[in-house]
Backbone as CSV, one residue per row, in Angstrom:
resi,resn,N_x,N_y,N_z,CA_x,CA_y,CA_z,C_x,C_y,C_z
1,UNK,63.000,142.608,104.818,64.179,141.954,104.283,63.969,141.717,102.789
2,UNK,64.830,142.278,101.978,64.668,142.113,100.534,64.857,140.655,100.108
3,UNK,64.213,140.300,99.002,64.361,138.977,98.435,65.177,139.090,97.153
4,UNK,66.027,138.093,96.935,66.826,138.076,95.715,66.569,136.774,94.975
5,UNK,66.324,136.859,93.680,66.116,135.674,92.844,67.439,135.305,92.181
6,UNK,67.745,134.014,92.201,68.982,133.522,91.600,68.654,132.403,90.616
7,UNK,69.024,132.541,89.358,68.839,131.416,88.436,69.860,130.321,88.761
8,UNK,69.556,129.096,88.382,70.482,127.985,88.614,71.855,128.342,88.044
9,UNK,72.891,128.084,88.832,74.260,128.361,88.410,74.801,129.713,88.838
10,UNK,73.940,130.642,89.237,74.379,131.979,89.627,75.088,131.930,90.972
11,UNK,76.233,132.597,91.064,76.984,132.700,92.312,76.470,133.918,93.074
12,UNK,76.101,133.716,94.325,75.587,134.803,95.166,76.731,135.608,95.763
13,UNK,77.724,134.910,96.311,78.943,135.575,96.777,80.108,134.622,96.570
14,UNK,81.303,135.198,96.430,82.484,134.397,96.124,83.362,134.229,97.357
15,UNK,84.165,133.204,97.303,85.137,132.941,98.354,86.076,134.142,98.451
16,UNK,86.305,134.622,99.673,87.182,135.769,99.877,86.456,137.103,99.938
17,UNK,85.183,137.125,99.591,84.386,138.357,99.634,83.937,138.620,101.069
18,UNK,84.048,139.872,101.506,83.546,140.246,102.831,82.082,140.645,102.672
19,UNK,81.179,139.880,103.275,79.752,140.116,103.049,79.201,141.278,103.869
20,UNK,78.124,141.828,103.371,77.398,142.879,104.094,76.043,142.361,104.566
21,UNK,75.811,141.055,104.384,74.542,140.440,104.777,74.751,138.941,104.936
22,UNK,73.756,138.283,105.513,73.680,136.826,105.432,72.322,136.514,104.832
23,UNK,72.028,135.244,104.613,70.895,134.902,103.766,70.065,133.764,104.347
24,UNK,68.801,133.743,103.936,67.918,132.632,104.262,67.327,132.118,102.954
25,UNK,67.445,130.818,102.731,66.855,130.230,101.533,65.343,130.188,101.721
26,UNK,64.642,130.819,100.816,63.180,130.793,100.845,62.646,129.706,99.920
27,UNK,63.343,129.486,98.805,62.933,128.473,97.845,64.153,128.098,97.015
28,UNK,64.273,126.822,96.672,65.392,126.378,95.857,66.479,125.737,96.693
29,UNK,67.691,125.748,96.145,68.815,125.092,96.810,70.106,125.838,96.490
30,UNK,70.882,126.097,97.529,72.159,126.801,97.407,73.275,125.836,97.789
31,UNK,74.333,125.824,96.995,75.493,124.988,97.289,76.583,125.866,97.893
32,UNK,77.029,125.491,99.091,78.164,126.161,99.733,79.394,125.327,99.396
33,UNK,80.411,125.954,98.785,81.577,125.203,98.308,82.807,126.093,98.349
34,UNK,83.962,125.443,98.435,85.180,126.235,98.370,86.141,125.620,97.376
35,UNK,87.009,126.473,96.851,87.946,126.063,95.813,89.339,125.897,96.394
36,UNK,90.013,124.846,95.948,91.417,124.643,96.298,92.272,125.483,95.342
37,UNK,93.552,125.579,95.635,94.443,126.365,94.780,94.489,125.830,93.355
38,UNK,94.302,124.506,93.198,94.337,123.912,91.860,92.991,124.011,91.136
39,UNK,92.010,124.678,91.758,90.714,124.871,91.125,89.664,123.828,91.460
40,UNK,90.048,122.748,92.137,89.061,121.729,92.523,88.088,122.319,93.530
41,UNK,86.820,121.949,93.385,85.779,122.440,94.291,85.429,121.359,95.305
42,UNK,85.237,121.762,96.543,84.770,120.870,97.601,83.448,121.415,98.120
43,UNK,82.436,120.570,98.115,81.111,120.983,98.574,81.035,120.836,100.082
44,UNK,80.647,121.912,100.748,80.435,121.876,102.194,79.044,121.365,102.517
45,UNK,78.047,121.918,101.834,76.674,121.490,102.072,75.753,122.061,101.012
46,UNK,74.564,121.489,100.960,73.475,121.997,100.134,72.457,122.595,101.092
47,UNK,72.157,123.861,100.913,71.288,124.594,101.835,69.921,124.770,101.175
48,UNK,68.879,124.320,101.879,67.510,124.438,101.389,66.669,125.191,102.411
49,UNK,65.479,125.595,101.997,64.568,126.350,102.873,64.254,125.547,104.127
50,UNK,64.180,126.177,105.260,64.341,127.604,105.552,65.683,127.888,106.221
51,UNK,66.766,127.311,105.739,68.070,127.426,106.395,68.748,128.762,106.092
52,UNK,69.610,129.158,107.019,70.427,130.364,106.892,71.811,129.973,106.391
53,UNK,72.492,130.895,105.734,73.889,130.680,105.352,74.573,132.030,105.220
54,UNK,75.921,131.998,105.230,76.700,133.227,105.171,76.855,133.902,106.517
55,UNK,76.497,133.176,107.578,76.476,133.750,108.927,77.857,134.093,109.471
56,UNK,78.784,133.138,109.395,80.081,133.313,110.064,80.823,134.537,109.539
57,UNK,80.908,134.664,108.222,81.630,135.805,107.658,80.917,137.118,107.974
58,UNK,79.591,137.119,107.906,78.833,138.335,108.209,79.050,138.764,109.656
59,UNK,78.895,137.845,110.585,78.983,138.194,112.001,80.416,138.529,112.410
60,UNK,81.400,137.805,111.843,82.800,138.066,112.202,83.383,139.255,111.443
61,UNK,82.757,139.625,110.323,83.290,140.713,109.505,84.509,140.305,108.699
62,UNK,84.744,139.004,108.589,85.901,138.488,107.843,85.462,137.989,106.474
63,UNK,86.402,137.885,105.545,86.054,137.366,104.217,85.482,135.948,104.311
64,UNK,84.556,135.655,103.419,83.934,134.335,103.393,84.957,133.278,102.997
65,UNK,84.895,132.136,103.654,85.806,131.028,103.361,85.266,130.148,102.239
66,UNK,84.076,130.438,101.751,83.470,129.637,100.693,82.635,130.534,99.788
67,UNK,82.195,129.968,98.678,81.261,130.683,97.818,79.912,129.993,97.887
68,UNK,78.878,130.726,97.520,77.518,130.192,97.518,76.940,130.369,96.124
69,UNK,76.431,129.267,95.571,75.865,129.296,94.225,74.537,128.559,94.206
70,UNK,73.625,129.045,93.392,72.314,128.406,93.263,72.450,127.117,92.460
71,UNK,71.955,126.022,93.023,71.926,124.741,92.318,70.698,124.709,91.411
72,UNK,69.600,125.222,91.920,68.351,125.337,91.166,67.935,126.808,91.185
73,UNK,66.959,127.167,90.390,66.409,128.520,90.506,66.000,128.704,91.962
74,UNK,66.450,129.781,92.572,66.271,129.952,94.016,65.862,131.375,94.364
75,UNK,65.268,131.501,95.555,64.964,132.802,96.136,65.569,132.823,97.532
76,UNK,66.292,133.900,97.841,66.889,134.045,99.170,66.500,135.399,99.759
77,UNK,66.312,135.434,101.063,66.104,136.684,101.790,67.469,137.221,102.173
78,UNK,67.670,138.502,101.974,68.927,139.172,102.293,68.754,139.844,103.652
79,UNK,69.564,139.423,104.625,69.453,139.952,105.987,70.696,140.791,106.267
80,UNK,70.567,142.099,106.104,71.675,143.022,106.326,71.770,143.451,107.781
81,UNK,72.693,144.346,108.051,72.963,144.802,109.423,71.731,145.365,110.132
82,UNK,70.950,146.255,109.518,69.777,146.788,110.240,68.777,145.689,110.627
83,UNK,68.479,144.783,109.706,67.535,143.697,110.014,68.117,142.768,111.076
84,UNK,69.418,142.509,110.989,70.080,141.657,111.981,69.937,142.258,113.383
85,UNK,70.168,143.568,113.509,70.039,144.221,114.819,68.620,144.110,115.371
86,UNK,67.630,144.350,114.538,66.232,144.241,114.976,65.932,142.810,115.414
87,UNK,66.346,141.840,114.622,66.084,140.438,114.972,66.753,140.056,116.290
88,UNK,67.982,140.476,116.488,68.710,140.121,117.718,68.147,140.855,118.931
89,UNK,67.806,142.129,118.775,67.372,142.946,119.913,65.889,142.795,120.257
90,UNK,65.056,142.596,119.257,63.610,142.620,119.490,62.925,141.259,119.416
91,UNK,63.621,140.238,118.961,63.041,138.902,118.824,63.914,137.910,119.585
92,UNK,63.674,137.685,120.867,64.526,136.796,121.670,64.677,135.393,121.076
93,UNK,63.655,134.895,120.440,63.734,133.556,119.852,64.720,133.472,118.707
94,UNK,64.988,134.604,118.055,65.915,134.593,116.930,67.328,134.244,117.387
95,UNK,67.773,134.818,118.491,69.126,134.534,118.990,69.280,133.046,119.300
96,UNK,68.248,132.438,119.897,68.305,130.997,120.181,68.355,130.191,118.882
97,UNK,67.546,130.588,117.908,67.539,129.888,116.622,68.886,130.034,115.919
98,UNK,69.479,131.215,116.021,70.780,131.452,115.410,71.853,130.592,116.071
99,UNK,71.808,130.489,117.393,72.768,129.651,118.110,72.597,128.185,117.705
100,UNK,71.350,127.742,117.564,71.089,126.364,117.143,71.647,126.133,115.733
101,UNK,71.475,127.111,114.862,71.998,127.015,113.493,73.521,126.879,113.510
102,UNK,74.195,127.711,114.309,75.651,127.609,114.422,76.063,126.244,114.971
103,UNK,75.356,125.757,115.976,75.688,124.459,116.575,75.529,123.331,115.560
104,UNK,74.458,123.362,114.772,74.252,122.326,113.757,75.343,122.379,112.698
105,UNK,75.713,123.578,112.284,76.781,123.711,111.290,78.110,123.216,111.847
106,UNK,78.396,123.573,113.093,79.644,123.150,113.715,79.702,121.628,113.787
107,UNK,78.609,121.017,114.209,78.549,119.553,114.286,78.760,118.931,112.905
108,UNK,78.120,119.494,111.894,78.300,118.992,110.532,79.736,119.124,110.057
109,UNK,80.371,120.237,110.379,81.769,120.427,109.991,82.688,119.457,110.716
110,UNK,82.396,119.172,111.968,83.191,118.175,112.692,83.059,116.802,112.048
111,UNK,81.845,116.441,111.621,81.646,115.153,110.943,82.452,115.102,109.651
112,UNK,82.433,116.191,108.884,83.196,116.228,107.638,84.695,116.139,107.893
113,UNK,85.171,116.836,108.911,86.586,116.785,109.250,86.986,115.375,109.667
114,UNK,86.178,114.763,110.502,86.448,113.388,110.915,86.476,112.470,109.698
115,UNK,85.510,112.633,108.810,85.441,111.792,107.621,86.684,111.966,106.755
116,UNK,87.111,113.200,106.575,88.261,113.469,105.714,89.551,112.911,106.283
117,UNK,89.664,112.888,107.591,90.930,112.491,108.204,90.988,111.057,108.689
118,UNK,89.852,110.488,109.055,89.917,109.215,109.759,89.064,108.099,109.183
119,UNK,88.214,108.376,108.238,87.278,107.358,107.789,87.682,106.755,106.448
120,UNK,87.300,105.506,106.265,87.541,104.813,104.999,86.611,105.379,103.924
121,UNK,86.823,104.952,102.697,85.966,105.398,101.602,84.509,105.030,101.870
122,UNK,84.263,103.812,102.328,82.889,103.372,102.607,82.268,104.211,103.723
123,UNK,83.050,104.543,104.731,82.528,105.360,105.834,82.247,106.792,105.372
124,UNK,83.144,107.364,104.544,82.909,108.710,104.008,81.659,108.726,103.130
125,UNK,81.481,107.671,102.346,80.278,107.529,101.529,79.037,107.525,102.420
126,UNK,79.080,106.776,103.513,77.951,106.712,104.447,77.641,108.065,105.063
127,UNK,78.677,108.805,105.452,78.482,110.147,106.028,77.837,111.073,104.995
128,UNK,78.333,111.037,103.763,77.787,111.900,102.708,76.338,111.539,102.398
129,UNK,76.042,110.242,102.333,74.674,109.806,102.049,73.724,110.235,103.167
130,UNK,74.151,110.087,104.420,73.318,110.522,105.554,73.099,112.034,105.527
131,UNK,74.162,112.786,105.200,74.032,114.241,105.154,73.018,114.656,104.091
132,UNK,73.123,114.080,102.897,72.166,114.425,101.847,70.755,113.989,102.223
133,UNK,70.624,112.817,102.834,69.299,112.342,103.261,68.710,113.277,104.309
134,UNK,69.532,113.715,105.264,69.051,114.642,106.297,68.613,115.969,105.686
135,UNK,69.338,116.414,104.662,69.059,117.715,104.056,67.853,117.700,103.129
136,UNK,67.652,116.569,102.390,66.626,116.659,101.353,65.799,115.427,101.062
137,UNK,65.930,114.359,101.818,65.073,113.192,101.565,63.641,113.498,101.981
138,UNK,62.710,112.921,101.256,61.296,113.109,101.554,60.869,112.289,102.762
139,UNK,59.587,112.334,103.085,59.073,111.568,104.230,59.105,110.067,103.941
140,UNK,59.056,109.277,104.991,59.064,107.819,104.856,57.752,107.328,104.269
141,UNK,57.859,106.301,103.406,56.645,105.654,102.915,56.233,104.568,103.912
142,UNK,55.247,103.767,103.558,54.727,102.743,104.471,55.769,101.692,104.841
143,UNK,56.784,101.515,103.990,57.822,100.516,104.245,59.075,101.117,104.883
144,UNK,59.060,102.417,105.158,60.206,103.059,105.796,61.248,103.611,104.840
145,UNK,60.953,103.656,103.537,61.885,104.202,102.552,61.630,105.692,102.365
146,UNK,62.706,106.449,102.194,62.623,107.885,101.920,63.274,108.154,100.567
147,UNK,62.595,108.901,99.703,63.121,109.232,98.379,64.123,110.379,98.499
148,UNK,65.301,110.163,97.937,66.366,111.163,97.950,66.760,111.459,96.513
149,UNK,66.604,112.703,96.105,67.037,113.110,94.771,68.497,113.526,94.882
150,UNK,69.372,112.679,94.386,70.815,112.947,94.452,71.498,112.178,93.330
151,UNK,72.607,112.699,92.873,73.366,112.039,91.812,74.644,111.430,92.377
152,UNK,75.215,110.506,91.601,76.502,109.934,91.990,77.562,111.023,92.079
153,UNK,77.494,111.984,91.175,78.482,113.069,91.180,78.400,113.873,92.475
154,UNK,77.179,114.156,92.952,77.022,114.887,94.217,77.606,114.095,95.381
155,UNK,77.270,112.806,95.435,77.801,111.962,96.510,79.321,111.898,96.448
156,UNK,79.866,111.747,95.244,81.316,111.658,95.083,81.996,112.935,95.560
157,UNK,81.444,114.065,95.170,82.040,115.344,95.558,81.968,115.546,97.065
158,UNK,80.833,115.233,97.653,80.652,115.425,99.088,81.533,114.480,99.905
159,UNK,81.712,113.243,99.420,82.510,112.247,100.148,83.986,112.281,99.759
160,UNK,84.328,113.111,98.785,85.703,113.185,98.275,86.158,111.821,97.764
161,UNK,85.321,111.252,96.901,85.588,109.961,96.276,85.370,110.095,94.774
162,UNK,85.874,109.131,94.016,85.608,109.131,92.582,84.183,108.651,92.335
163,UNK,83.638,109.007,91.187,82.292,108.532,90.838,82.278,107.012,90.715
164,UNK,83.376,106.442,90.245,83.446,104.986,90.112,83.348,104.317,91.482
165,UNK,84.051,104.876,92.466,83.996,104.313,93.823,82.591,104.446,94.392
166,UNK,81.970,105.600,94.199,80.601,105.801,94.681,79.654,104.818,94.003
167,UNK,79.815,104.608,92.702,78.979,103.651,91.981,79.117,102.254,92.595
168,UNK,80.337,101.835,92.885,80.563,100.519,93.502,79.912,100.446,94.881
169,UNK,80.054,101.492,95.671,79.477,101.502,97.022,77.948,101.526,96.977
170,UNK,77.377,102.252,96.022,75.922,102.260,95.863,75.407,100.869,95.507
171,UNK,76.064,100.214,94.569,75.628,98.875,94.147,75.774,97.868,95.287
172,UNK,76.849,97.987,96.061,77.036,97.085,97.204,75.948,97.320,98.256
173,UNK,75.636,98.581,98.528,74.598,98.899,99.515,73.230,98.419,99.032
174,UNK,72.985,98.523,97.729,71.719,98.023,97.183,71.646,96.504,97.315
175,UNK,72.747,95.811,97.027,72.774,94.348,97.149,72.521,93.909,98.589
176,UNK,72.953,94.725,99.549,72.741,94.425,100.972,71.357,94.863,101.451
177,UNK,70.583,95.521,100.595,69.238,95.952,100.966,69.189,97.234,101.777
178,UNK,70.309,97.985,101.816,70.347,99.222,102.600,69.791,100.415,101.848
179,UNK,69.702,100.315,100.516,69.128,101.378,99.704,68.615,100.779,98.405
180,UNK,67.846,101.571,97.688,67.342,101.177,96.370,67.711,102.275,95.385
181,UNK,68.307,101.883,94.273,68.673,102.841,93.235,67.524,102.966,92.250
182,UNK,67.273,104.186,91.820,66.274,104.442,90.790,66.779,105.606,89.951
183,UNK,66.177,105.790,88.797,66.618,106.856,87.912,66.471,108.209,88.602
184,UNK,67.563,108.950,88.701,67.539,110.291,89.281,67.497,110.340,90.793
185,UNK,67.659,109.195,91.445,67.608,109.242,92.900,67.894,107.919,93.569
186,UNK,67.749,107.956,94.868,68.055,106.823,95.731,66.966,106.759,96.789
187,UNK,66.516,105.564,97.095,65.607,105.379,98.223,66.444,104.897,99.397
188,UNK,66.354,105.588,100.516,67.124,105.234,101.713,66.168,104.862,102.833
189,UNK,66.641,104.015,103.727,65.822,103.620,104.878,65.869,104.706,105.937
190,UNK,64.752,104.853,106.643,64.650,105.818,107.748,65.654,105.466,108.822
């Protein structure tokens, strides 16, 4: 499986493109996002090693509903049709892992849909914070805190809130002892 290097900011594939492969993040971080007609971007998720992405469009043969761009300098494995066939036919564990990946993505999309339609700003903020913590927070320290490198802008975009609202919610959560703010990140409880 060939490897492709992507500098930060590089788009791997665009929304509407019919892919000839899907990908596995080997190093770095890829942002899956889609654009509205007015040009606003909505972030679906941040994909880090060793996660797969681009699966649905590749397997269905339909145009991608989102674009994928490198957030940081990244390396991805390109899994085209021949490699996909070998993995599915000769590696039984791969099919199970692929099904688990689809199930996790589906569950995540259901959470986002629920948040967008039924949750308050504070609840959407909580869902976005948990999603980022699940994706990239470090291990717990002796007191149960996990370091999360995330910005207010990322949280705002993921929760579909303004940065001002996210700032207020972060400060309120810190005052309640649910998180600790630090430069360039947030400490969250396990």
